[in-house]
C-alpha positions in Angstrom: -21.8 7.5 9.7 -20.2 10.5 11.5 -20.1 8.4 14.7 -18.1 5.7 13.0 -15.7 8.2 11.4 -15.1 9.9 14.7 -14.3 6.5 16.3 -12.0 5.4 13.5 -10.2 8.8 13.5 -9.5 8.3 17.3 -8.4 4.8 16.7 -5.9 5.9 14.0 -4.5 8.6 16.1 -4.2 6.7 19.3 -0.5 6.6 20.5 -0.7 4.5 23.7 -2.7 1.5 22.6 -6.1 1.1 21.0 -9.0 1.7 23.3 -11.3 -0.1 20.8 -9.6 -3.5 21.4 -8.5 -4.0 17.8 -4.8 -3.8 18.4 -2.6 -3.6 21.6 -0.9 -0.5 20.3 -1.1 2.1 17.5 -1.6 0.8 13.9 1.7 1.9 12.4 3.7 0.1 15.1 1.5 -2.9 15.7 0.2 -3.6 12.1 2.2 -1.8 9.5 5.7 -2.2 11.0 5.5 -6.0 11.4 4.3 -6.4 7.8 7.2 -4.2 6.6 9.7 -6.1 8.8 8.5 -9.4 7.4 8.9 -8.3 3.8 12.4 -7.0 4.5 13.3 -10.2 6.4 12.6 -12.1 3.2 14.9 -9.8 1.2 12.2 -7.4 0.0 12.3 -3.7 0.0 9.6 -1.4 1.4 9.5 2.1 -0.2 7.3 4.6 1.5 6.1 8.1 0.4 6.6 7.4 -3.3 4.0 8.0 -5.9 3.5 5.7 -8.8 3.1 7.4 -12.2 2.6 4.3 -14.3 2.6 0.5 -14.2 4.5 -0.9 -17.2 3.6 -4.4 -18.4 5.4 -7.2 -20.1 4.0 -8.8 -23.2 2.2 -11.4 -21.0 0.5 -8.6 -19.1 2.6 -9.2 -15.9 4.2 -6.2 -14.2 7.5 -5.2 -15.9 8.1 -2.3 -13.5 6.6 0.7 -11.7 7.6 4.2 -12.9 7.5 6.7 -10.0 6.7 10.4 -10.4 10.3 11.3 -9.5 11.5 9.2 -12.6 12.8 6.2 -10.6 11.9 2.8 -11.9 11.0 0.0 -9.4 11.5 -3.6 -10.5 10.8 -6.8 -8.5 9.5 -10.3 -8.5 6.4 -9.3 -6.6 4.7 -6.0 -5.7 2.5 -4.6 -3.0 0.6 -1.5 -4.0 -0.8 0.3 -1.0 -3.1 3.0 -2.2 -6.8 3.9 -2.1 -8.9 2.0 -4.7 -9.8 5.3 -6.5 -6.2 6.0 -7.2 -5.5 2.4 -8.2 -8.3 2.5 -10.8 -6.7 5.6 -12.4 -3.3 3.8 -12.6 -4.5 0.5 -13.9 -3.0 -0.4 -17.3 -5.6 -0.7 -20.1 -4.8 -4.4 -20.5 -5.9 -5.0 -16.9 -9.2 -3.1 -17.0 -10.9 -6.0 -18.8 -10.2 -8.3 -15.8 -13.1 -8.6 -13.5 
């Protein structure tokens, strides 16, 4: 496993193109930026470096809004929540925990 972690660590830190043939550049520029650009081109907003404190739900169990740790409230028609699964599990509303 250590071998895989070393290889992935190098891949994630590569600045002048991946030498593992996954991408033709570094991941933030070749993978993340095009996704963010696409979301913004459709009128969406990408908010980085923000921590979600709570997911508030409507009566029908759909997302009402996100409450950030700085007190801001984020509302939208659709949400992309990019976080490790462990953290997502801690933030899941009780009403969603019964969903498989």
